[in-house]
C-alpha positions in Angstrom: 7.2 6.0 -18.0 7.1 6.3 -14.2 10.0 5.0 -11.7 9.0 3.4 -8.5 11.9 5.0 -6.2 10.9 1.9 -3.9 11.8 -0.5 -6.7 15.2 1.1 -6.9 16.2 0.6 -3.4 15.2 -2.6 -2.9 17.2 -3.3 -6.2 20.2 -1.5 -4.6 19.7 -3.2 -1.3 19.5 -6.7 -3.0 16.0 -7.2 -1.6 13.1 -9.1 -3.4 10.0 -7.2 -2.1 6.8 -9.2 -1.7 3.7 -8.6 -3.8 2.1 -6.7 -1.1 5.2 -4.0 -0.8 3.3 -2.7 -4.1 0.4 -1.8 -1.6 2.5 -1.0 1.5 1.8 2.6 0.2 -1.7 2.5 1.2 -0.8 2.4 5.1 0.7 6.0 4.6 -2.8 7.5 4.5 -3.8 6.4 8.0 -0.5 8.1 9.2 -1.4 11.3 7.5 -5.2 11.4 8.6 -4.1 11.0 12.2 -1.3 13.7 11.8 -3.3 16.2 9.8 -7.0 17.4 10.7 -9.2 17.2 7.7 -12.4 16.3 6.0 -11.2 12.6 5.5 -13.5 9.6 4.7 -14.1 7.2 7.9 -12.3 4.2 8.4 -14.6 1.4 8.4 -13.5 -2.0 10.5 -12.9 -3.7 6.9 -10.4 -1.0 6.3 -8.7 -1.5 9.8 -8.8 -5.0 9.2 -7.2 -4.9 5.8 -4.6 -2.4 7.0 -3.4 -4.6 10.1 -3.1 -7.5 7.8 -0.8 -5.6 4.9 1.0 -4.2 7.6 1.7 -7.8 9.1 2.6 -9.1 5.8 4.9 -6.5 5.3 6.6 -6.8 8.6 6.6 -10.4 8.5 8.7 -9.9 5.4 11.0 -7.7 6.7 11.7 -9.6 9.7 12.6 -12.7 7.2 15.2 -10.4 5.6 17.1 -9.3 8.8 16.6 -12.4 10.5 16.1 -12.2 14.7 19.0 -9.9 15.6 19.7 -9.5 19.6 18.2 -7.0 21.5 
């Protein structure tokens, strides 16, 4: 059985990730596509909208974990 290292990191830090954290790895594909040239599938507007919504959910969860620290 494969071990998800993100699960271990969250467990060690006493965080309880939201369900969307399981899909957050999908955001990495966009970083790779913009950084490395290649024959990538085109990104549709629906893909963009889904990625933004996922990123917003992950960010909202992370901000809730750390509170609102002073700048």
